[in-house]
LUMLUMNU-544966 format. One record per residue (C-alpha): y, z, x; residue in three letters; residue number from 0. Coordinates in nm, 3 decimals. Layout:
// LUMLUMNU-544966
<node Y="Y" Z="Z" X="X" code="ALA" pos="NUM"/>
...
***
This chain:
// LUMLUMNU-544966
<node Y="-0.409" Z="1.497" X="-0.886" code="MET" pos="0"/>
<node Y="-0.522" Z="1.694" X="-0.828" code="SER" pos="1"/>
<node Y="-0.578" Z="1.566" X="-0.562" code="GLU" pos="2"/>
<node Y="-0.676" Z="1.514" X="-0.178" code="LYS" pos="3"/>
<node Y="-0.971" Z="1.720" X="-0.097" code="PRO" pos="4"/>
<node Y="-1.101" Z="1.677" X="0.248" code="LEU" pos="5"/>
<node Y="-1.407" Z="1.533" X="0.406" code="ARG" pos="6"/>
<node Y="-1.551" Z="1.388" X="0.703" code="PRO" pos="7"/>
<node Y="-1.452" Z="1.030" X="0.751" code="LEU" pos="8"/>
<node Y="-1.740" Z="0.781" X="0.811" code="ALA" pos="9"/>
<node Y="-1.661" Z="0.533" X="1.088" code="PRO" pos="10"/>
<node Y="-1.681" Z="0.265" X="0.830" code="ALA" pos="11"/>
<node Y="-1.450" Z="0.409" X="0.598" code="ILE" pos="12"/>
<node Y="-1.189" Z="0.501" X="0.847" code="ALA" pos="13"/>
<node Y="-1.186" Z="0.151" X="1.011" code="ALA" pos="14"/>
<node Y="-1.078" Z="0.026" X="0.646" code="ALA" pos="15"/>
<node Y="-0.808" Z="0.276" X="0.568" code="LEU" pos="16"/>
<node Y="-0.533" Z="0.047" X="0.649" code="GLY" pos="17"/>
<node Y="-0.628" Z="-0.208" X="0.402" code="LEU" pos="18"/>
<node Y="-0.433" Z="-0.263" X="0.086" code="SER" pos="19"/>
<node Y="-0.727" Z="-0.363" X="-0.176" code="LEU" pos="20"/>
<node Y="-0.728" Z="-0.571" X="-0.478" code="SER" pos="21"/>
<node Y="-1.105" Z="-0.577" X="-0.522" code="ALA" pos="22"/>
<node Y="-1.380" Z="-0.553" X="-0.786" code="CYS" pos="23"/>
<node Y="-1.706" Z="-0.409" X="-0.785" code="ALA" pos="24"/>
<node Y="-1.977" Z="-0.574" X="-0.574" code="SER" pos="25"/>
<node Y="-2.331" Z="-0.542" X="-0.466" code="SER" pos="26"/>
<node Y="-2.458" Z="-0.386" X="-0.161" code="ALA" pos="27"/>
<node Y="-2.763" Z="-0.366" X="0.039" code="SER" pos="28"/>
<node Y="-2.851" Z="-0.014" X="-0.070" code="ASN" pos="29"/>
<node Y="-2.755" Z="-0.149" X="-0.446" code="HIS" pos="30"/>
<node Y="-2.954" Z="-0.436" X="-0.583" code="PRO" pos="31"/>
<node Y="-2.762" Z="-0.715" X="-0.691" code="ALA" pos="32"/>
<node Y="-2.669" Z="-0.680" X="-1.076" code="ALA" pos="33"/>
<node Y="-2.799" Z="-0.957" X="-1.336" code="ALA" pos="34"/>
<node Y="-2.576" Z="-1.177" X="-1.467" code="PRO" pos="35"/>
<node Y="-2.360" Z="-1.070" X="-1.786" code="ALA" pos="36"/>
<node Y="-2.385" Z="-1.215" X="-2.103" code="ALA" pos="37"/>
<node Y="-2.094" Z="-1.414" X="-2.272" code="ALA" pos="38"/>
<node Y="-1.834" Z="-1.143" X="-2.383" code="GLY" pos="39"/>
<node Y="-1.970" Z="-0.894" X="-2.132" code="SER" pos="40"/>
<node Y="-1.963" Z="-0.776" X="-1.787" code="SER" pos="41"/>
<node Y="-2.167" Z="-0.553" X="-1.560" code="VAL" pos="42"/>
<node Y="-2.075" Z="-0.281" X="-1.383" code="VAL" pos="43"/>
<node Y="-2.249" Z="-0.154" X="-1.034" code="PRO" pos="44"/>
<node Y="-2.140" Z="0.204" X="-1.103" code="VAL" pos="45"/>
<node Y="-2.204" Z="0.395" X="-0.765" code="GLY" pos="46"/>
<node Y="-2.210" Z="0.071" X="-0.555" code="SER" pos="47"/>
<node Y="-2.118" Z="0.095" X="-0.174" code="LEU" pos="48"/>
<node Y="-2.110" Z="0.472" X="-0.184" code="SER" pos="49"/>
<node Y="-2.276" Z="0.565" X="0.110" code="ASN" pos="50"/>
<node Y="-2.518" Z="0.822" X="-0.091" code="GLY" pos="51"/>
<node Y="-2.202" Z="0.966" X="-0.264" code="ALA" pos="52"/>
<node Y="-2.348" Z="0.833" X="-0.600" code="ALA" pos="53"/>
<node Y="-2.683" Z="0.727" X="-0.756" code="THR" pos="54"/>
<node Y="-2.619" Z="0.373" X="-0.821" code="PRO" pos="55"/>
<node Y="-2.672" Z="0.227" X="-1.192" code="VAL" pos="56"/>
<node Y="-2.576" Z="-0.096" X="-1.337" code="ASP" pos="57"/>
<node Y="-2.395" Z="-0.082" X="-1.673" code="LEU" pos="58"/>
<node Y="-2.343" Z="-0.353" X="-1.924" code="SER" pos="59"/>
<node Y="-2.021" Z="-0.331" X="-2.079" code="VAL" pos="60"/>
<node Y="-1.908" Z="-0.570" X="-2.381" code="VAL" pos="61"/>
<node Y="-1.582" Z="-0.652" X="-2.466" code="GLN" pos="62"/>
<node Y="-1.451" Z="-0.471" X="-2.790" code="GLN" pos="63"/>
<node Y="-1.215" Z="-0.706" X="-2.974" code="ASP" pos="64"/>
<node Y="-1.083" Z="-0.463" X="-3.221" code="GLN" pos="65"/>
<node Y="-0.971" Z="-0.224" X="-2.916" code="ILE" pos="66"/>
<node Y="-0.858" Z="-0.561" X="-2.718" code="ARG" pos="67"/>
<node Y="-0.608" Z="-0.642" X="-2.990" code="ALA" pos="68"/>
<node Y="-0.435" Z="-0.288" X="-2.933" code="GLU" pos="69"/>
<node Y="-0.317" Z="-0.412" X="-2.583" code="LEU" pos="70"/>
<node Y="0.032" Z="-0.504" X="-2.518" code="PRO" pos="71"/>
<node Y="0.073" Z="-0.882" X="-2.552" code="ALA" pos="72"/>
<node Y="0.162" Z="-0.926" X="-2.187" code="SER" pos="73"/>
<node Y="-0.143" Z="-0.783" X="-2.044" code="ILE" pos="74"/>
<node Y="-0.390" Z="-0.908" X="-2.311" code="ARG" pos="75"/>
<node Y="-0.259" Z="-1.274" X="-2.225" code="ASP" pos="76"/>
<node Y="-0.251" Z="-1.204" X="-1.846" code="GLY" pos="77"/>
<node Y="-0.608" Z="-1.113" X="-1.833" code="GLY" pos="78"/>
<node Y="-0.591" Z="-0.851" X="-1.569" code="GLN" pos="79"/>
<node Y="-0.579" Z="-0.462" X="-1.554" code="LEU" pos="80"/>
<node Y="-0.381" Z="-0.371" X="-1.249" code="ARG" pos="81"/>
<node Y="-0.510" Z="-0.028" X="-1.143" code="VAL" pos="82"/>
<node Y="-0.308" Z="0.189" X="-0.906" code="ALA" pos="83"/>
<node Y="-0.517" Z="0.419" X="-0.664" code="ILE" pos="84"/>
<node Y="-0.352" Z="0.688" X="-0.426" code="GLY" pos="85"/>
<node Y="-0.639" Z="0.664" X="-0.169" code="ASP" pos="86"/>
<node Y="-0.432" Z="0.619" X="0.139" code="LEU" pos="87"/>
<node Y="-0.422" Z="0.752" X="0.429" code="PRO" pos="88"/>
<node Y="-0.795" Z="0.891" X="0.358" code="ALA" pos="89"/>
<node Y="-1.028" Z="0.847" X="0.088" code="GLY" pos="90"/>
<node Y="-1.165" Z="1.110" X="-0.095" code="THR" pos="91"/>
<node Y="-1.549" Z="1.109" X="-0.228" code="PRO" pos="92"/>
<node Y="-1.659" Z="1.122" X="-0.489" code="PRO" pos="93"/>
<node Y="-1.313" Z="1.038" X="-0.628" code="LEU" pos="94"/>
<node Y="-1.214" Z="0.707" X="-0.433" code="PHE" pos="95"/>
<node Y="-1.297" Z="0.587" X="-0.102" code="PHE" pos="96"/>
<node Y="-1.363" Z="0.240" X="0.090" code="VAL" pos="97"/>
<node Y="-1.715" Z="0.150" X="0.047" code="GLY" pos="98"/>
<node Y="-1.998" Z="0.066" X="0.295" code="SER" pos="99"/>
<node Y="-1.887" Z="-0.290" X="0.308" code="ASP" pos="100"/>
<node Y="-1.582" Z="-0.156" X="0.466" code="GLN" pos="101"/>
<node Y="-1.332" Z="-0.364" X="0.200" code="LYS" pos="102"/>
<node Y="-1.433" Z="-0.256" X="-0.164" code="THR" pos="103"/>
<node Y="-1.249" Z="0.049" X="-0.339" code="LEU" pos="104"/>
<node Y="-1.572" Z="0.267" X="-0.466" code="THR" pos="105"/>
<node Y="-1.557" Z="0.612" X="-0.641" code="GLY" pos="106"/>
<node Y="-1.580" Z="0.760" X="-0.977" code="SER" pos="107"/>
<node Y="-1.203" Z="0.685" X="-1.044" code="GLU" pos="108"/>
<node Y="-1.237" Z="0.295" X="-0.970" code="PRO" pos="109"/>
<node Y="-1.575" Z="0.273" X="-1.151" code="ASP" pos="110"/>
<node Y="-1.425" Z="0.416" X="-1.478" code="LEU" pos="111"/>
<node Y="-1.152" Z="0.182" X="-1.460" code="ALA" pos="112"/>
<node Y="-1.373" Z="-0.116" X="-1.415" code="ARG" pos="113"/>
<node Y="-1.570" Z="-0.008" X="-1.714" code="LEU" pos="114"/>
<node Y="-1.250" Z="0.029" X="-1.938" code="VAL" pos="115"/>
<node Y="-1.144" Z="-0.284" X="-1.815" code="ALA" pos="116"/>
<node Y="-1.465" Z="-0.437" X="-1.935" code="GLY" pos="117"/>
<node Y="-1.398" Z="-0.280" X="-2.300" code="VAL" pos="118"/>
<node Y="-1.066" Z="-0.441" X="-2.308" code="LEU" pos="119"/>
<node Y="-1.198" Z="-0.777" X="-2.166" code="GLY" pos="120"/>
<node Y="-0.977" Z="-0.804" X="-1.870" code="LEU" pos="121"/>
<node Y="-1.026" Z="-0.793" X="-1.514" code="LYS" pos="122"/>
<node Y="-0.963" Z="-0.516" X="-1.308" code="PRO" pos="123"/>
<node Y="-0.759" Z="-0.543" X="-0.968" code="THR" pos="124"/>
<node Y="-0.665" Z="-0.234" X="-0.743" code="PHE" pos="125"/>
<node Y="-0.373" Z="-0.150" X="-0.538" code="ASP" pos="126"/>
<node Y="-0.452" Z="0.121" X="-0.284" code="ASN" pos="127"/>
<node Y="-0.158" Z="0.309" X="-0.195" code="ALA" pos="128"/>
<node Y="-0.038" Z="0.685" X="-0.091" code="THR" pos="129"/>
<node Y="-0.043" Z="0.952" X="-0.364" code="TRP" pos="130"/>
<node Y="0.354" Z="0.905" X="-0.408" code="ASP" pos="131"/>
<node Y="0.346" Z="0.534" X="-0.357" code="ASN" pos="132"/>
<node Y="0.100" Z="0.522" X="-0.644" code="MET" pos="133"/>
<node Y="0.342" Z="0.665" X="-0.916" code="PHE" pos="134"/>
<node Y="0.639" Z="0.403" X="-0.761" code="VAL" pos="135"/>
<node Y="0.382" Z="0.106" X="-0.834" code="ALA" pos="136"/>
<node Y="0.349" Z="0.260" X="-1.185" code="ILE" pos="137"/>
<node Y="0.721" Z="0.302" X="-1.228" code="ASP" pos="138"/>
<node Y="0.796" Z="-0.046" X="-1.117" code="SER" pos="139"/>
<node Y="0.564" Z="-0.218" X="-1.356" code="GLY" pos="140"/>
<node Y="0.335" Z="-0.356" X="-1.054" code="LYS" pos="141"/>
<node Y="0.069" Z="-0.140" X="-1.175" code="ASP" pos="142"/>
<node Y="-0.018" Z="-0.098" X="-1.545" code="ALA" pos="143"/>
<node Y="-0.224" Z="0.221" X="-1.511" code="VAL" pos="144"/>
<node Y="-0.336" Z="0.487" X="-1.265" code="GLY" pos="145"/>
<node Y="-0.696" Z="0.585" X="-1.239" code="PHE" pos="146"/>
<node Y="-0.689" Z="0.865" X="-0.940" code="ALA" pos="147"/>
<node Y="-0.786" Z="1.193" X="-1.073" code="ASN" pos="148"/>
<node Y="-0.415" Z="1.251" X="-1.213" code="ILE" pos="149"/>
<node Y="-0.352" Z="1.547" X="-1.398" code="THR" pos="150"/>
<node Y="-0.189" Z="1.557" X="-1.758" code="ASP" pos="151"/>
<node Y="0.126" Z="1.781" X="-1.703" code="THR" pos="152"/>
<node Y="0.414" Z="1.824" X="-1.928" code="GLU" pos="153"/>
<node Y="0.662" Z="1.747" X="-1.651" code="LYS" pos="154"/>
<node Y="0.487" Z="1.396" X="-1.577" code="ARG" pos="155"/>
<node Y="0.495" Z="1.317" X="-1.936" code="LYS" pos="156"/>
<node Y="0.844" Z="1.265" X="-1.920" code="GLU" pos="157"/>
<node Y="0.786" Z="0.950" X="-1.743" code="LYS" pos="158"/>
<node Y="0.433" Z="0.846" X="-1.819" code="TYR" pos="159"/>
<node Y="0.163" Z="0.867" X="-2.111" code="ASP" pos="160"/>
<node Y="-0.179" Z="0.995" X="-2.077" code="PHE" pos="161"/>
<node Y="-0.525" Z="0.882" X="-2.179" code="ALA" pos="162"/>
<node Y="-0.750" Z="1.191" X="-2.080" code="SER" pos="163"/>
<node Y="-1.119" Z="1.125" X="-1.944" code="TYR" pos="164"/>
<node Y="-1.213" Z="1.455" X="-1.763" code="ARG" pos="165"/>
<node Y="-1.170" Z="1.814" X="-1.726" code="GLU" pos="166"/>
<node Y="-0.937" Z="1.911" X="-1.412" code="ASP" pos="167"/>
<node Y="-1.075" Z="2.187" X="-1.206" code="ASN" pos="168"/>
<node Y="-0.947" Z="2.296" X="-0.879" code="LEU" pos="169"/>
<node Y="-1.181" Z="2.450" X="-0.606" code="GLY" pos="170"/>
<node Y="-1.106" Z="2.719" X="-0.341" code="PHE" pos="171"/>
<node Y="-1.306" Z="2.612" X="-0.032" code="GLU" pos="172"/>
<node Y="-1.362" Z="2.854" X="0.270" code="VAL" pos="173"/>
<node Y="-1.599" Z="2.852" X="0.563" code="LEU" pos="174"/>
<node Y="-1.933" Z="2.978" X="0.432" code="LYS" pos="175"/>
<node Y="-1.892" Z="3.273" X="0.670" code="SER" pos="176"/>
<node Y="-1.611" Z="3.410" X="0.488" code="ASN" pos="177"/>
<node Y="-1.671" Z="3.666" X="0.225" code="PRO" pos="178"/>
<node Y="-1.353" Z="3.611" X="0.061" code="TRP" pos="179"/>
<node Y="-1.357" Z="3.485" X="-0.325" code="SER" pos="180"/>
<node Y="-1.100" Z="3.426" X="-0.611" code="PHE" pos="181"/>
<node Y="-1.167" Z="3.538" X="-0.948" code="THR" pos="182"/>
<node Y="-0.852" Z="3.432" X="-1.119" code="GLY" pos="183"/>
<node Y="-0.608" Z="3.693" X="-0.962" code="ASP" pos="184"/>
<node Y="-0.335" Z="3.542" X="-0.745" code="TYR" pos="185"/>
<node Y="-0.280" Z="3.899" X="-0.567" code="HIS" pos="186"/>
<node Y="-0.618" Z="3.783" X="-0.360" code="ALA" pos="187"/>
<node Y="-0.441" Z="3.508" X="-0.172" code="LEU" pos="188"/>
<node Y="-0.148" Z="3.771" X="-0.007" code="ALA" pos="189"/>
<node Y="-0.181" Z="3.726" X="0.358" code="GLY" pos="190"/>
<node Y="-0.383" Z="3.386" X="0.347" code="LYS" pos="191"/>
<node Y="-0.306" Z="3.054" X="0.502" code="THR" pos="192"/>
<node Y="-0.371" Z="2.794" X="0.260" code="ILE" pos="193"/>
<node Y="-0.370" Z="2.422" X="0.288" code="ALA" pos="194"/>
<node Y="-0.272" Z="2.196" X="-0.031" code="VAL" pos="195"/>
<node Y="-0.190" Z="1.846" X="-0.080" code="GLY" pos="196"/>
<node Y="0.178" Z="1.775" X="-0.142" code="SER" pos="197"/>
<node Y="0.295" Z="1.649" X="-0.468" code="GLY" pos="198"/>
<node Y="-0.031" Z="1.748" X="-0.657" code="THR" pos="199"/>
<node Y="-0.058" Z="2.009" X="-0.969" code="ASN" pos="200"/>
<node Y="-0.235" Z="2.246" X="-0.726" code="GLN" pos="201"/>
<node Y="0.049" Z="2.270" X="-0.494" code="GLU" pos="202"/>
<node Y="0.268" Z="2.343" X="-0.794" code="LYS" pos="203"/>
<node Y="0.052" Z="2.642" X="-0.892" code="ILE" pos="204"/>
<node Y="0.006" Z="2.751" X="-0.545" code="LEU" pos="205"/>
<node Y="0.410" Z="2.754" X="-0.510" code="LEU" pos="206"/>
<node Y="0.434" Z="2.940" X="-0.802" code="GLU" pos="207"/>
<node Y="0.162" Z="3.205" X="-0.701" code="TRP" pos="208"/>
<node Y="0.376" Z="3.215" X="-0.372" code="GLN" pos="209"/>
<node Y="0.703" Z="3.312" X="-0.573" code="THR" pos="210"/>
<node Y="0.533" Z="3.587" X="-0.763" code="LYS" pos="211"/>
<node Y="0.398" Z="3.754" X="-0.435" code="LEU" pos="212"/>
<node Y="0.727" Z="3.708" X="-0.261" code="ARG" pos="213"/>
<node Y="0.883" Z="3.905" X="-0.592" code="ALA" pos="214"/>
<node Y="0.650" Z="4.171" X="-0.524" code="GLU" pos="215"/>
<node Y="0.706" Z="4.203" X="-0.129" code="GLY" pos="216"/>
<node Y="0.422" Z="4.008" X="-0.046" code="LYS" pos="217"/>
<node Y="0.360" Z="3.622" X="0.063" code="ASP" pos="218"/>
<node Y="0.101" Z="3.352" X="0.130" code="LEU" pos="219"/>
<node Y="0.157" Z="3.078" X="0.352" code="THR" pos="220"/>
<node Y="0.131" Z="2.696" X="0.284" code="VAL" pos="221"/>
<node Y="0.008" Z="2.415" X="0.524" code="LYS" pos="222"/>
<node Y="0.021" Z="2.071" X="0.475" code="TYR" pos="223"/>
<node Y="-0.201" Z="1.801" X="0.668" code="TYR" pos="224"/>
<node Y="-0.172" Z="1.445" X="0.681" code="PRO" pos="225"/>
<node Y="-0.530" Z="1.374" X="0.616" code="ASP" pos="226"/>
<node Y="-0.886" Z="1.475" X="0.519" code="ALA" pos="227"/>
<node Y="-0.997" Z="1.498" X="0.900" code="ASN" pos="228"/>
<node Y="-0.684" Z="1.724" X="1.021" code="SER" pos="229"/>
<node Y="-0.748" Z="1.958" X="0.716" code="THR" pos="230"/>
<node Y="-1.084" Z="1.998" X="0.776" code="LEU" pos="231"/>
<node Y="-1.028" Z="2.063" X="1.143" code="LEU" pos="232"/>
<node Y="-0.785" Z="2.342" X="1.047" code="ALA" pos="233"/>
<node Y="-1.024" Z="2.515" X="0.826" code="LEU" pos="234"/>
<node Y="-1.311" Z="2.507" X="1.079" code="THR" pos="235"/>
<node Y="-1.102" Z="2.617" X="1.370" code="SER" pos="236"/>
<node Y="-0.944" Z="2.928" X="1.170" code="GLY" pos="237"/>
<node Y="-0.566" Z="2.773" X="1.126" code="LYS" pos="238"/>
<node Y="-0.595" Z="2.820" X="0.775" code="ILE" pos="239"/>
<node Y="-0.805" Z="3.043" X="0.541" code="ASP" pos="240"/>
<node Y="-0.859" Z="2.832" X="0.232" code="ILE" pos="241"/>
<node Y="-0.819" Z="2.456" X="0.124" code="PHE" pos="242"/>
<node Y="-0.722" Z="2.456" X="-0.252" code="LEU" pos="243"/>
<node Y="-0.843" Z="2.100" X="-0.374" code="GLY" pos="244"/>
<node Y="-0.985" Z="1.919" X="-0.671" code="ALA" pos="245"/>
<node Y="-1.306" Z="2.047" X="-0.751" code="ASN" pos="246"/>
<node Y="-1.526" Z="1.711" X="-0.717" code="PRO" pos="247"/>
<node Y="-1.412" Z="1.668" X="-0.390" code="GLY" pos="248"/>
<node Y="-1.422" Z="2.019" X="-0.273" code="VAL" pos="249"/>
<node Y="-1.788" Z="2.024" X="-0.404" code="ALA" pos="250"/>
<node Y="-1.870" Z="1.691" X="-0.226" code="TYR" pos="251"/>
<node Y="-1.737" Z="1.844" X="0.109" code="GLN" pos="252"/>
<node Y="-1.948" Z="2.141" X="0.074" code="VAL" pos="253"/>
<node Y="-2.268" Z="1.926" X="0.048" code="THR" pos="254"/>
<node Y="-2.163" Z="1.734" X="0.362" code="GLN" pos="255"/>
<node Y="-2.078" Z="2.022" X="0.560" code="THR" pos="256"/>
<node Y="-2.405" Z="2.203" X="0.465" code="ALA" pos="257"/>
<node Y="-2.577" Z="2.121" X="0.798" code="LYS" pos="258"/>
<node Y="-2.272" Z="2.141" X="1.050" code="SER" pos="259"/>
<node Y="-2.221" Z="2.431" X="1.251" code="PRO" pos="260"/>
<node Y="-1.918" Z="2.517" X="1.039" code="THR" pos="261"/>
<node Y="-2.065" Z="2.520" X="0.665" code="PRO" pos="262"/>
<node Y="-1.814" Z="2.545" X="0.396" code="THR" pos="263"/>
<node Y="-1.839" Z="2.684" X="0.019" code="ARG" pos="264"/>
<node Y="-1.680" Z="2.710" X="-0.309" code="ILE" pos="265"/>
<node Y="-1.515" Z="3.070" X="-0.306" code="ALA" pos="266"/>
<node Y="-1.370" Z="3.034" X="-0.655" code="GLY" pos="267"/>
<node Y="-1.250" Z="2.788" X="-0.926" code="GLU" pos="268"/>
<node Y="-0.941" Z="2.737" X="-1.147" code="TYR" pos="269"/>
<node Y="-0.816" Z="2.511" X="-1.415" code="SER" pos="270"/>
<node Y="-0.583" Z="2.246" X="-1.316" code="GLY" pos="271"/>
<node Y="-0.344" Z="2.345" X="-1.614" code="ALA" pos="272"/>
<node Y="-0.313" Z="2.720" X="-1.518" code="GLY" pos="273"/>
<node Y="-0.410" Z="3.026" X="-1.668" code="ALA" pos="274"/>
<node Y="-0.412" Z="2.956" X="-2.027" code="SER" pos="275"/>
<node Y="-0.503" Z="2.579" X="-2.064" code="LEU" pos="276"/>
<node Y="-0.805" Z="2.380" X="-1.950" code="GLN" pos="277"/>
<node Y="-0.654" Z="2.099" X="-1.725" code="GLY" pos="278"/>
<node Y="-0.748" Z="1.738" X="-1.801" code="LEU" pos="279"/>
<node Y="-0.773" Z="1.455" X="-1.590" code="ILE" pos="280"/>
<node Y="-0.615" Z="1.134" X="-1.768" code="ALA" pos="281"/>
<node Y="-0.538" Z="0.753" X="-1.708" code="ALA" pos="282"/>
<node Y="-0.179" Z="0.743" X="-1.625" code="THR" pos="283"/>
<node Y="0.061" Z="0.467" X="-1.762" code="THR" pos="284"/>
<node Y="0.421" Z="0.425" X="-1.799" code="LYS" pos="285"/>
<node Y="0.607" Z="0.587" X="-2.087" code="LYS" pos="286"/>
<node Y="0.596" Z="0.379" X="-2.408" code="ASP" pos="287"/>
<node Y="0.394" Z="0.097" X="-2.243" code="SER" pos="288"/>
<node Y="0.170" Z="0.090" X="-2.536" code="GLY" pos="289"/>
<node Y="-0.110" Z="0.114" X="-2.305" code="LEU" pos="290"/>
<node Y="-0.248" Z="0.473" X="-2.340" code="ALA" pos="291"/>
<node Y="-0.420" Z="0.400" X="-2.693" code="LYS" pos="292"/>
<node Y="-0.622" Z="0.138" X="-2.613" code="PRO" pos="293"/>
<node Y="-0.737" Z="0.277" X="-2.280" code="ILE" pos="294"/>
<node Y="-0.827" Z="0.633" X="-2.498" code="ALA" pos="295"/>
<node Y="-1.005" Z="0.417" X="-2.749" code="ASP" pos="296"/>
<node Y="-1.219" Z="0.246" X="-2.468" code="ALA" pos="297"/>
<node Y="-1.301" Z="0.554" X="-2.340" code="VAL" pos="298"/>
<node Y="-1.399" Z="0.684" X="-2.677" code="ASN" pos="299"/>
<node Y="-1.624" Z="0.372" X="-2.680" code="TYR" pos="300"/>
<node Y="-1.787" Z="0.449" X="-2.365" code="LEU" pos="301"/>
<node Y="-1.831" Z="0.826" X="-2.469" code="ILE" pos="302"/>
<node Y="-2.026" Z="0.702" X="-2.820" code="GLN" pos="303"/>
<node Y="-2.235" Z="0.418" X="-2.639" code="ASN" pos="304"/>
<node Y="-2.363" Z="0.677" X="-2.366" code="GLY" pos="305"/>
<node Y="-2.175" Z="0.479" X="-2.094" code="ASP" pos="306"/>
<node Y="-1.933" Z="0.756" X="-1.996" code="TYR" pos="307"/>
<node Y="-2.239" Z="1.007" X="-1.978" code="ALA" pos="308"/>
<node Y="-2.414" Z="0.769" X="-1.726" code="LYS" pos="309"/>
<node Y="-2.109" Z="0.715" X="-1.529" code="TRP" pos="310"/>
<node Y="-2.042" Z="1.098" X="-1.488" code="LEU" pos="311"/>
<node Y="-2.438" Z="1.134" X="-1.378" code="ALA" pos="312"/>
<node Y="-2.401" Z="0.860" X="-1.135" code="ALA" pos="313"/>
<node Y="-2.106" Z="1.057" X="-0.927" code="TRP" pos="314"/>
<node Y="-2.260" Z="1.386" X="-1.009" code="ASN" pos="315"/>
<node Y="-1.963" Z="1.516" X="-1.246" code="LEU" pos="316"/>
<node Y="-2.138" Z="1.595" X="-1.565" code="GLY" pos="317"/>
<node Y="-2.013" Z="1.938" X="-1.567" code="ASN" pos="318"/>
<node Y="-1.631" Z="1.802" X="-1.612" code="GLU" pos="319"/>
<node Y="-1.723" Z="1.572" X="-1.935" code="ALA" pos="320"/>
<node Y="-1.464" Z="1.598" X="-2.218" code="VAL" pos="321"/>
<node Y="-1.600" Z="1.511" X="-2.593" code="GLN" pos="322"/>
<node Y="-1.329" Z="1.282" X="-2.647" code="THR" pos="323"/>
<node Y="-1.046" Z="1.082" X="-2.482" code="SER" pos="324"/>
<node Y="-0.703" Z="1.226" X="-2.607" code="GLN" pos="325"/>
<node Y="-0.357" Z="1.051" X="-2.596" code="VAL" pos="326"/>
<node Y="-0.111" Z="1.288" X="-2.413" code="ASN" pos="327"/>
<node Y="-0.298" Z="1.611" X="-2.514" code="PRO" pos="328"/>
<node Y="-0.140" Z="1.924" X="-2.400" code="PRO" pos="329"/>
<node Y="-0.096" Z="1.976" X="-2.042" code="GLY" pos="330"/>
<node Y="0.003" Z="2.177" X="-1.730" code="LEU" pos="331"/>
<node Y="0.311" Z="2.378" X="-1.864" code="PRO" pos="332"/>
<node Y="0.634" Z="2.343" X="-1.656" code="VAL" pos="333"/>
<node Y="0.558" Z="2.698" X="-1.591" code="THR" pos="334"/>
<node Y="0.207" Z="2.817" X="-1.606" code="ASN" pos="335"/>
<node Y="0.001" Z="2.976" X="-1.307" code="SER" pos="336"/>
***
């Protein structure tokens, strides 16, 4: 992951955090009911139940038999695409969060999973877990794939195969009143206290910067918080100087705090794959499961027919588009900060 950017939780979302979800898209009062799908197709209400985080649009997806034939027989015959999401304990708009009905998982990541499942002729179901337990679910075979803003890394390739679908960029969030900025030189972090999500690629990059600073007789302080609200409170109260998180969530957070007494801003961006490579977000499957290629082909079908661009636009993520989905493209190196 990139992973767990902060956000203020709407009461409806907070009330639903304890749920383990297995849900498909549904309509909401702020999103008209979709028309029935034709035979061999499905209607995905992208951005539904989003509490204003997206501009809803209904996309009709036609099953592609040639791509479906690439699926492992057990999944094709089972009829389901079991998707792992690392949403707990708190959601992360616009990536994944509990919708306004207090039960349905919404966000850019589950919506893409729904679109891909439609291309593959499968019914998507979702298991909502913590970040670490999401990988446990993939490892055990409980879930077939993770769609959760997961960064393609060379270390993760030891256990997983990837099908890329979006650029991975990180954002440095600070109070708007803070003049600090990041332009790519880690020396700017010396003396700063920075919050980051545990187990994420941004944590790996940050810890490598910390190691380099310490070798030069300098340092930075890394802090971890259990959820989005506590991290935001730490930032607004001055306990931390910076939050380093996935750029989509940081950008969303900035819009949500804009009219608050303590607005935030993005003080710099960085590739989620480090200094020498553009990071990529990818659907994540168990290594050698045979699922990465049909998922990549499904994403490429969505790119070619225009639904991919409509999905990104609905969630205001158009600046992270990729031209093609790749199976196991170069990822964050074992050492590359």
